[in-house]
TORKE-866308 format. One record per residue (C-alpha): y, z, x; residue number from 1. Coordinates in Angstrom, 3 decimals, decimal comma. Each point is the difference from the previous one (the first is absolute). Layout:
N
<pt><v>Y</v><w>Z</w><u>X</u><resi>NUM</resi></pt>
...
//
This chain:
187
<pt><v>3,614</v><w>20,960</w><u>-7,659</u><resi>1</resi></pt>
<pt><v>4,092</v><w>0,395</w><u>-0,250</u><resi>2</resi></pt>
<pt><v>2,480</v><w>-2,877</w><u>0,389</u><resi>3</resi></pt>
<pt><v>0,586</v><w>-3,041</w><u>-1,474</u><resi>4</resi></pt>
<pt><v>-1,372</v><w>-0,609</w><u>-3,557</u><resi>5</resi></pt>
<pt><v>-0,411</v><w>-3,797</w><u>0,901</u><resi>6</resi></pt>
<pt><v>-0,910</v><w>-0,380</w><u>3,705</u><resi>7</resi></pt>
<pt><v>-0,412</v><w>-3,770</w><u>0,276</u><resi>8</resi></pt>
<pt><v>-2,706</v><w>-1,472</w><u>2,197</u><resi>9</resi></pt>
<pt><v>-0,032</v><w>-3,745</w><u>0,393</u><resi>10</resi></pt>
<pt><v>-3,582</v><w>-1,252</w><u>0,691</u><resi>11</resi></pt>
<pt><v>-0,543</v><w>-2,732</w><u>1,674</u><resi>12</resi></pt>
<pt><v>-3,205</v><w>-2,309</w><u>0,422</u><resi>13</resi></pt>
<pt><v>-0,421</v><w>-2,247</w><u>3,029</u><resi>14</resi></pt>
<pt><v>-2,598</v><w>-2,254</w><u>-2,309</u><resi>15</resi></pt>
<pt><v>0,762</v><w>-2,628</w><u>-2,514</u><resi>16</resi></pt>
<pt><v>-3,705</v><w>0,040</w><u>-1,393</u><resi>17</resi></pt>
<pt><v>-0,437</v><w>0,546</w><u>-3,431</u><resi>18</resi></pt>
<pt><v>-3,054</v><w>1,834</w><u>1,056</u><resi>19</resi></pt>
<pt><v>1,553</v><w>2,113</w><u>2,779</u><resi>20</resi></pt>
<pt><v>-1,570</v><w>3,162</w><u>1,096</u><resi>21</resi></pt>
<pt><v>3,343</v><w>1,078</w><u>1,101</u><resi>22</resi></pt>
<pt><v>1,865</v><w>-0,893</w><u>-2,736</u><resi>23</resi></pt>
<pt><v>-2,738</v><w>2,148</w><u>-2,138</u><resi>24</resi></pt>
<pt><v>0,729</v><w>2,993</w><u>2,601</u><resi>25</resi></pt>
<pt><v>3,740</v><w>-0,112</w><u>-1,272</u><resi>26</resi></pt>
<pt><v>-1,153</v><w>0,207</w><u>-3,321</u><resi>27</resi></pt>
<pt><v>-2,234</v><w>2,974</w><u>0,632</u><resi>28</resi></pt>
<pt><v>3,119</v><w>1,609</w><u>1,824</u><resi>29</resi></pt>
<pt><v>1,949</v><w>-0,354</w><u>-3,739</u><resi>30</resi></pt>
<pt><v>-2,421</v><w>2,479</w><u>-1,250</u><resi>31</resi></pt>
<pt><v>0,023</v><w>2,300</w><u>2,683</u><resi>32</resi></pt>
<pt><v>3,492</v><w>0,679</w><u>0,781</u><resi>33</resi></pt>
<pt><v>1,401</v><w>3,352</w><u>0,194</u><resi>34</resi></pt>
<pt><v>2,194</v><w>1,352</w><u>-2,940</u><resi>35</resi></pt>
<pt><v>3,515</v><w>-1,488</w><u>-0,107</u><resi>36</resi></pt>
<pt><v>-1,007</v><w>-2,879</w><u>2,189</u><resi>37</resi></pt>
<pt><v>-0,202</v><w>-3,660</w><u>-1,453</u><resi>38</resi></pt>
<pt><v>-1,483</v><w>-3,498</w><u>1,861</u><resi>39</resi></pt>
<pt><v>1,328</v><w>-3,151</w><u>-0,645</u><resi>40</resi></pt>
<pt><v>-2,278</v><w>-2,986</w><u>1,094</u><resi>41</resi></pt>
<pt><v>1,844</v><w>-2,630</w><u>1,336</u><resi>42</resi></pt>
<pt><v>-1,504</v><w>-3,220</w><u>0,337</u><resi>43</resi></pt>
<pt><v>1,076</v><w>-1,472</w><u>3,286</u><resi>44</resi></pt>
<pt><v>-2,160</v><w>-3,271</w><u>-0,473</u><resi>45</resi></pt>
<pt><v>2,629</v><w>-1,399</w><u>-1,993</u><resi>46</resi></pt>
<pt><v>2,567</v><w>-0,142</w><u>2,994</u><resi>47</resi></pt>
<pt><v>0,628</v><w>-3,338</w><u>1,498</u><resi>48</resi></pt>
<pt><v>-0,784</v><w>-0,542</w><u>3,494</u><resi>49</resi></pt>
<pt><v>2,578</v><w>1,813</w><u>2,161</u><resi>50</resi></pt>
<pt><v>2,790</v><w>-2,976</w><u>1,207</u><resi>51</resi></pt>
<pt><v>2,880</v><w>1,267</w><u>1,940</u><resi>52</resi></pt>
<pt><v>2,006</v><w>-2,733</w><u>-1,517</u><resi>53</resi></pt>
<pt><v>-0,481</v><w>1,695</w><u>-3,148</u><resi>54</resi></pt>
<pt><v>1,692</v><w>3,682</w><u>1,176</u><resi>55</resi></pt>
<pt><v>3,498</v><w>-0,599</w><u>-1,093</u><resi>56</resi></pt>
<pt><v>-0,973</v><w>-0,973</w><u>-3,536</u><resi>57</resi></pt>
<pt><v>-3,450</v><w>1,434</w><u>-0,717</u><resi>58</resi></pt>
<pt><v>-2,120</v><w>-0,835</w><u>-2,830</u><resi>59</resi></pt>
<pt><v>0,617</v><w>2,472</w><u>-2,950</u><resi>60</resi></pt>
<pt><v>-3,642</v><w>1,245</w><u>0,536</u><resi>61</resi></pt>
<pt><v>0,833</v><w>0,988</w><u>3,617</u><resi>62</resi></pt>
<pt><v>2,829</v><w>1,809</w><u>-1,037</u><resi>63</resi></pt>
<pt><v>-1,643</v><w>1,760</w><u>-3,031</u><resi>64</resi></pt>
<pt><v>-2,815</v><w>0,908</w><u>2,816</u><resi>65</resi></pt>
<pt><v>2,574</v><w>1,354</w><u>1,998</u><resi>66</resi></pt>
<pt><v>1,641</v><w>2,169</w><u>-2,470</u><resi>67</resi></pt>
<pt><v>-3,453</v><w>1,371</w><u>-1,147</u><resi>68</resi></pt>
<pt><v>-0,656</v><w>1,077</w><u>3,930</u><resi>69</resi></pt>
<pt><v>3,650</v><w>1,656</w><u>0,191</u><resi>70</resi></pt>
<pt><v>-0,343</v><w>1,909</w><u>-3,258</u><resi>71</resi></pt>
<pt><v>-3,283</v><w>1,705</w><u>0,990</u><resi>72</resi></pt>
<pt><v>-0,700</v><w>3,027</w><u>1,604</u><resi>73</resi></pt>
<pt><v>-2,846</v><w>-1,072</w><u>1,736</u><resi>74</resi></pt>
<pt><v>-2,576</v><w>-2,483</w><u>0,763</u><resi>75</resi></pt>
<pt><v>-3,464</v><w>-0,678</w><u>-0,617</u><resi>76</resi></pt>
<pt><v>-1,394</v><w>-2,945</w><u>1,902</u><resi>77</resi></pt>
<pt><v>-3,462</v><w>-1,134</w><u>-0,582</u><resi>78</resi></pt>
<pt><v>-1,234</v><w>-2,427</w><u>2,361</u><resi>79</resi></pt>
<pt><v>-3,078</v><w>-2,529</w><u>-0,011</u><resi>80</resi></pt>
<pt><v>-1,191</v><w>-0,728</w><u>3,789</u><resi>81</resi></pt>
<pt><v>0,468</v><w>-3,651</w><u>0,854</u><resi>82</resi></pt>
<pt><v>-1,012</v><w>-1,277</w><u>3,714</u><resi>83</resi></pt>
<pt><v>0,559</v><w>3,712</w><u>1,326</u><resi>84</resi></pt>
<pt><v>3,195</v><w>0,027</w><u>-1,510</u><resi>85</resi></pt>
<pt><v>2,100</v><w>0,329</w><u>-3,198</u><resi>86</resi></pt>
<pt><v>-0,182</v><w>-2,689</w><u>-2,579</u><resi>87</resi></pt>
<pt><v>2,705</v><w>-2,865</w><u>-0,033</u><resi>88</resi></pt>
<pt><v>1,162</v><w>1,228</w><u>-3,399</u><resi>89</resi></pt>
<pt><v>0,655</v><w>3,424</w><u>1,281</u><resi>90</resi></pt>
<pt><v>1,577</v><w>-1,556</w><u>3,075</u><resi>91</resi></pt>
<pt><v>2,538</v><w>-2,165</w><u>-2,200</u><resi>92</resi></pt>
<pt><v>0,854</v><w>3,203</w><u>-1,888</u><resi>93</resi></pt>
<pt><v>0,955</v><w>1,975</w><u>3,112</u><resi>94</resi></pt>
<pt><v>2,130</v><w>-3,306</w><u>1,325</u><resi>95</resi></pt>
<pt><v>1,795</v><w>0,066</w><u>-3,490</u><resi>96</resi></pt>
<pt><v>0,638</v><w>3,524</w><u>0,046</u><resi>97</resi></pt>
<pt><v>1,148</v><w>-0,002</w><u>3,532</u><resi>98</resi></pt>
<pt><v>2,680</v><w>-2,707</w><u>-0,635</u><resi>99</resi></pt>
<pt><v>2,818</v><w>-1,270</w><u>0,650</u><resi>100</resi></pt>
<pt><v>1,018</v><w>2,081</w><u>2,994</u><resi>101</resi></pt>
<pt><v>2,215</v><w>2,868</w><u>-1,117</u><resi>102</resi></pt>
<pt><v>-1,886</v><w>0,146</w><u>-3,382</u><resi>103</resi></pt>
<pt><v>-3,236</v><w>1,885</w><u>0,862</u><resi>104</resi></pt>
<pt><v>-1,482</v><w>1,187</w><u>-3,303</u><resi>105</resi></pt>
<pt><v>-2,912</v><w>1,732</w><u>1,744</u><resi>106</resi></pt>
<pt><v>2,419</v><w>2,195</w><u>2,262</u><resi>107</resi></pt>
<pt><v>-1,261</v><w>3,601</w><u>0,188</u><resi>108</resi></pt>
<pt><v>-2,482</v><w>-0,133</w><u>-2,785</u><resi>109</resi></pt>
<pt><v>-2,919</v><w>2,493</w><u>0,002</u><resi>110</resi></pt>
<pt><v>-3,286</v><w>-1,894</w><u>-0,297</u><resi>111</resi></pt>
<pt><v>-3,652</v><w>0,354</w><u>-0,498</u><resi>112</resi></pt>
<pt><v>-2,580</v><w>-2,538</w><u>0,556</u><resi>113</resi></pt>
<pt><v>-3,146</v><w>-0,398</w><u>-1,639</u><resi>114</resi></pt>
<pt><v>-2,879</v><w>-2,724</w><u>0,209</u><resi>115</resi></pt>
<pt><v>-3,055</v><w>-1,113</w><u>-1,419</u><resi>116</resi></pt>
<pt><v>-2,443</v><w>-2,385</w><u>2,084</u><resi>117</resi></pt>
<pt><v>-3,676</v><w>-1,197</w><u>-0,532</u><resi>118</resi></pt>
<pt><v>-0,331</v><w>0,994</w><u>3,674</u><resi>119</resi></pt>
<pt><v>-0,997</v><w>3,054</w><u>1,345</u><resi>120</resi></pt>
<pt><v>3,552</v><w>0,776</w><u>1,600</u><resi>121</resi></pt>
<pt><v>1,828</v><w>-0,163</w><u>-3,284</u><resi>122</resi></pt>
<pt><v>3,100</v><w>-1,828</w><u>1,061</u><resi>123</resi></pt>
<pt><v>0,558</v><w>2,108</w><u>3,204</u><resi>124</resi></pt>
<pt><v>1,304</v><w>-2,968</w><u>2,202</u><resi>125</resi></pt>
<pt><v>2,199</v><w>-1,312</w><u>-2,854</u><resi>126</resi></pt>
<pt><v>1,347</v><w>3,363</w><u>-0,467</u><resi>127</resi></pt>
<pt><v>0,613</v><w>0,504</w><u>3,563</u><resi>128</resi></pt>
<pt><v>1,959</v><w>-3,434</w><u>0,465</u><resi>129</resi></pt>
<pt><v>2,138</v><w>1,130</w><u>-3,224</u><resi>130</resi></pt>
<pt><v>0,923</v><w>3,252</w><u>1,796</u><resi>131</resi></pt>
<pt><v>1,060</v><w>-2,563</w><u>2,932</u><resi>132</resi></pt>
<pt><v>2,225</v><w>-2,046</w><u>-2,169</u><resi>133</resi></pt>
<pt><v>1,489</v><w>3,194</w><u>-1,621</u><resi>134</resi></pt>
<pt><v>1,594</v><w>0,808</w><u>3,453</u><resi>135</resi></pt>
<pt><v>2,044</v><w>-2,947</w><u>-0,138</u><resi>136</resi></pt>
<pt><v>1,062</v><w>0,132</w><u>-3,605</u><resi>137</resi></pt>
<pt><v>0,684</v><w>3,876</w><u>-0,185</u><resi>138</resi></pt>
<pt><v>-2,575</v><w>1,489</w><u>-2,256</u><resi>139</resi></pt>
<pt><v>-1,371</v><w>3,292</w><u>0,728</u><resi>140</resi></pt>
<pt><v>-3,630</v><w>0,177</w><u>-1,024</u><resi>141</resi></pt>
<pt><v>-1,884</v><w>3,199</w><u>-0,201</u><resi>142</resi></pt>
<pt><v>-2,756</v><w>0,426</w><u>2,776</u><resi>143</resi></pt>
<pt><v>-2,294</v><w>1,990</w><u>-2,276</u><resi>144</resi></pt>
<pt><v>-2,086</v><w>0,076</w><u>-2,346</u><resi>145</resi></pt>
<pt><v>-1,018</v><w>-3,391</w><u>0,526</u><resi>146</resi></pt>
<pt><v>-2,252</v><w>-1,998</w><u>-2,498</u><resi>147</resi></pt>
<pt><v>-1,934</v><w>-2,957</w><u>0,932</u><resi>148</resi></pt>
<pt><v>-2,470</v><w>-0,915</w><u>-2,741</u><resi>149</resi></pt>
<pt><v>-3,022</v><w>-1,560</w><u>1,460</u><resi>150</resi></pt>
<pt><v>-3,071</v><w>-2,108</w><u>-1,441</u><resi>151</resi></pt>
<pt><v>2,626</v><w>-0,080</w><u>-3,238</u><resi>152</resi></pt>
<pt><v>-2,790</v><w>-1,467</w><u>-2,276</u><resi>153</resi></pt>
<pt><v>-1,624</v><w>3,253</w><u>0,014</u><resi>154</resi></pt>
<pt><v>3,167</v><w>1,820</w><u>-0,852</u><resi>155</resi></pt>
<pt><v>1,204</v><w>-1,995</w><u>-3,188</u><resi>156</resi></pt>
<pt><v>-1,531</v><w>-0,917</w><u>-3,170</u><resi>157</resi></pt>
<pt><v>-0,595</v><w>-3,611</w><u>-1,355</u><resi>158</resi></pt>
<pt><v>3,647</v><w>0,446</w><u>-1,740</u><resi>159</resi></pt>
<pt><v>1,668</v><w>0,790</w><u>3,405</u><resi>160</resi></pt>
<pt><v>0,188</v><w>3,930</w><u>-0,929</u><resi>161</resi></pt>
<pt><v>-0,162</v><w>2,405</w><u>3,041</u><resi>162</resi></pt>
<pt><v>-3,168</v><w>2,121</w><u>-0,939</u><resi>163</resi></pt>
<pt><v>-0,641</v><w>1,236</w><u>3,196</u><resi>164</resi></pt>
<pt><v>0,929</v><w>3,748</w><u>-0,571</u><resi>165</resi></pt>
<pt><v>0,564</v><w>0,737</w><u>3,702</u><resi>166</resi></pt>
<pt><v>2,421</v><w>-2,786</w><u>0,639</u><resi>167</resi></pt>
<pt><v>1,649</v><w>0,829</w><u>-3,348</u><resi>168</resi></pt>
<pt><v>0,730</v><w>3,594</w><u>1,324</u><resi>169</resi></pt>
<pt><v>1,129</v><w>-1,582</w><u>3,623</u><resi>170</resi></pt>
<pt><v>2,340</v><w>-2,115</w><u>-2,006</u><resi>171</resi></pt>
<pt><v>1,633</v><w>3,081</w><u>-2,177</u><resi>172</resi></pt>
<pt><v>0,327</v><w>1,941</w><u>3,331</u><resi>173</resi></pt>
<pt><v>1,512</v><w>-3,167</w><u>1,763</u><resi>174</resi></pt>
<pt><v>2,710</v><w>-0,186</w><u>-2,794</u><resi>175</resi></pt>
<pt><v>0,927</v><w>3,589</w><u>-0,043</u><resi>176</resi></pt>
<pt><v>0,441</v><w>-0,255</w><u>3,723</u><resi>177</resi></pt>
<pt><v>1,998</v><w>-3,239</w><u>-0,140</u><resi>178</resi></pt>
<pt><v>2,287</v><w>2,107</w><u>-2,863</u><resi>179</resi></pt>
<pt><v>0,400</v><w>2,759</w><u>2,437</u><resi>180</resi></pt>
<pt><v>0,761</v><w>-2,347</w><u>2,972</u><resi>181</resi></pt>
<pt><v>2,741</v><w>-1,994</w><u>-1,732</u><resi>182</resi></pt>
<pt><v>1,725</v><w>3,316</w><u>-1,306</u><resi>183</resi></pt>
<pt><v>-0,482</v><w>1,238</w><u>3,606</u><resi>184</resi></pt>
<pt><v>1,697</v><w>-2,717</w><u>1,538</u><resi>185</resi></pt>
<pt><v>2,657</v><w>-0,903</w><u>-2,613</u><resi>186</resi></pt>
<pt><v>0,750</v><w>3,457</w><u>-1,944</u><resi>187</resi></pt>
//
């Protein structure tokens, strides 16, 4: 692959759990990146709850988060499914990144969505809802390939390492496609 020596992807997990399979999926992605790409995992669970009163002078952690978004070439979202939607942690991160009005850090960012779930759908409803939110914040998700990791406990070992070879290959293909998608949108 030619191009950037440092193609930065920001990885965001919508889970604050220590034993999160979605965060583990992002950690697996670190080992499967195409040559020249890097992945920075950002813990959005440390962001304070969004409060419009704080927009004029956001907390330092929020300013840092917005900078990380802006410095990245693409975003890799790993979303758990909570009540047929994205988690509160994910929604909170999306709000902070989109505000204040006129300073949407997400604007025009290429993205991919992955999800891991204990159920048979692998987080499909959360991914669908996240795509709906992306319309408003102007994020450009790839349509395919898609990755829905169902029955997550059978795909990871006890140390939360992704061991399922088919899922690892699907994740590798998705990462390559994300880099290509981002280069196509923003050469």
